[in-house]
N, C-alpha and C positions, 0 to 999 in steps of 0.2 A: 621551618616556615611554612606560611598560608597559600594553598593551590589558588592558580586564577582560574581553575575552571568555576563556570557557572552550576550552581546545585539545578537539578532538572525535577521543575514542581511538576508531581504526580496528582490526579484526582482518579480514586477506587471506586467504582462503583459496582453491586454486587446487589441481590435481594438480600441478604444476608447481612445484618449488621457485625453479627461476629467474626462472617467472611470478611468483613468489610477490615475488620479490625486486626483480622490476623494477618490478611495482606499487609495492610499499613504497619506493624512491629516489622515485619519480615522485610520491606522495602525500606521503610526507616534504619534498617541496622546497614543497609549496604551505603557504602563513601560515595557521596553527590546526588544522593536521592531525599527527597521529601516530600511525602504525602502530604498536601495542605487543602484535601477536601476527599470525604466523603460522601457515596449518596447510595440511596438502593430502590429509588426511581427516575422516569424520566424527568421527570419538574423538578426533581432534586441538583440534580445533573446538570438542567440547562439553567437552574439558581446559581448555582457553586460557579458556574463559568462564567455569566455576569460578574459577580460580583469577586472571585477571585483570578490570581495568575495563574494558568494552568497551562505546561507543555506539553503533557502526555496524557493521553484518558483511558486507564483501563478498563473495558466494559466491556462484563459477565454477559451473555446471552441472555441469561434469565433477569430480569430486575424485577422491582416488586408486583411491576405493574402488568407482566406476564411471563410465560416462556420462553417469547423471543423478543421483549421488548425492548430487550439491549441492542438489535441489530437495527430496529428503527430510529434509536436516537440518535445513531451513527449518521445517519442522513442528518437529522438535524445542527447536530454537531460539524460537518462539513460545509452546512449553507450558513451559519449565524456564526462561527468561529475557525472558517479556514485553517489557521495557523497554529491551533491544536491538531494534533497526531494523533489516532487513535487506535487502538490494540483491541481488538475482540476475545477475549477469553472462553475458552469453553473448558464446561466441567468434564466432560468425557467428546469421546470420538462424535464431532458433526460435521463430515466434512461435506454434507447439503448445504453448511451454509459459508464455506471457503467463499466461494464468488461471490455470491451478495454479501458478505461480507466486505468486498476488495468494490466490489460495485458501489456500495453506500458510501464510501470512503475512508475504510480502515486501511492504513498503512503495513498491518501486521497480526496475524492469528496467533493464535497460544493456548492450545490443548494443556490445560493446568494439571489433569489426572492424567498425562501420558509422559510430560515432560520435567525435568529438575527444574526445583527454584533457579538454579544458579541459571540457567537460561533464559527466563524470563528476564532476571537481571540482563542478560545481553539483547535481548530484546528490544527493550526500553531503549539503553543504552543508542541501538543501534538507529531505531526507531527517531529517536528523538534528532541523531545526526545527522537526517536526511534519506534514510536506506530504507527498505523495504521488507520484512521478516516474516516468513514461510519456510514452512520442509518440504521433500522432495514431491511429497503424495499432494501438497495442497498447491506446490506451483503447478505440479503436472497437471490437475484442473483447472486452474485460471489457461493456461495454455492449449488443455484438450477447447475450453470453451470457444478460447481466443479462433482456433482453428476452424469451429463449426459456424461462426459466425459470418452473414453474406459479406464478402467485401463491397465497401460503397468510398467513395472518399471522403478523406478527414475533414470537415469541415469548421470554420470558427461560428464566433457568435451570430455573425450578418450574412453568412453563407456561402463564403470563402473557401475555396479550396487552400488547405494548409502548406501542402505538398505538391511539389511538381508531379508531373506523369513518371518522369525517370525513380524519383524519388517512391511514389507509390509501389512502382514497379520494385525498389530495394524491398520495400517492409513486405511486399509479397512473398519475397525468398525467406527474409529473415522470418516469418510466421511459417515457412516450409521447413525450418532448422536450418537452409544453406550456411555453410561459411563462410569468410570473405571471399577466399579462393576460388570457393564455386557462385558464388555472383558474380564473380569479375566474370567467369567463363557463361554463363549462361547471359549474359548482358553486353557480351564483347566489351569489358568496361576493364580497365587497371583495377590493379587490388589497392593503387592510393585513391583511385578516384570513387572508389567504394566504400571507403572508408571516410574519405571527404564526405559523403554522399548520408553516412552516417553520422557525423559530429553534425550536420547540419540540419537531418532529421531528429537529431536528439534536441539541438536548440531549438526549431521551433516549436517542439512539443513540449519542453520542459522536460524530458529523460534522461538517463542516461545509461541503459542499458535494454540488451534485445526483451528481457522480462519485463522491465516495466515499462518500453514500449506495449507489449499485449492489457498490462493492467492500465494503461491509460487508454487503450481505446475500450476494454471493459469498464472503465468509470464511465467514457462518455457513449457508451453502446447506445444510452435512447436516444440522443442527436442525432448521433452518426446513421446509425438504421433507420431513423424517422428523415430523412435529409434525401432529396433526389441528387442523382450528381448531375455533371453538366449536358452527358449526353442522355435524356428522357429522366594540472593533473591530479586538480580535487573532484573526485564525479563523485555522485550519489551511487551506490552499488546496494542491489538486491541482497541479502543475506540468507542463504539457504540453511535454514538452523541444522547446525551441526557438522558442516561445512564451510571450507573456505568459499565466500562468495565467488561466481563466475567471473570471469572479464568479462566487459560489456561488449567489448565490439569485435574479439578475433576468434 
């Protein structure tokens, strides 16, 4: 019987065509994957996106345009083709690029030189499903960057607050690593009220977990940090590579 599951159409972009070919052959052997486009420069990536249906783009940090040109093309993908989910591929440990990758719009980061190929397949599958992929160390970097940002109200494009003051208070405590019970005690609320606040926050910001909340802030930090405050049961998850994904609100 044929499967009802739709194939995931993948673009592979690396600076060397032979590497693109090797990735393509390996991914095409995975049931449900089809590499439909390959590119070695940023211009080729954008041209393929204009002419080919693509669900997930695997972009190496180094393309034919230069050592970190893959990072810059992520922002262009996010702006011109927001439905395409991007994964930044590292050939080696490039931890300094993790936060910039998520800031530029990546939904996953993967170090091909340190992780098994089967985990790349999981990464593609989970990112396509709307989750975020990173390992423990990479998530730590994202959260550390988030915790060091000045706290300013989250604003929409019109400059209006997205959250109430109570919801902003909940977010601040989530940033500090407080559990629902601890937040309830700190704000003199019931745990039920805290859970409801989190559900509303997630709904307003379009996120589904504490870590995605941090990623949201990083992706929107340029707008948020530049703004003035008014005073002067199917949830996408963050997939932590090699572990079960954390519960979103407990």
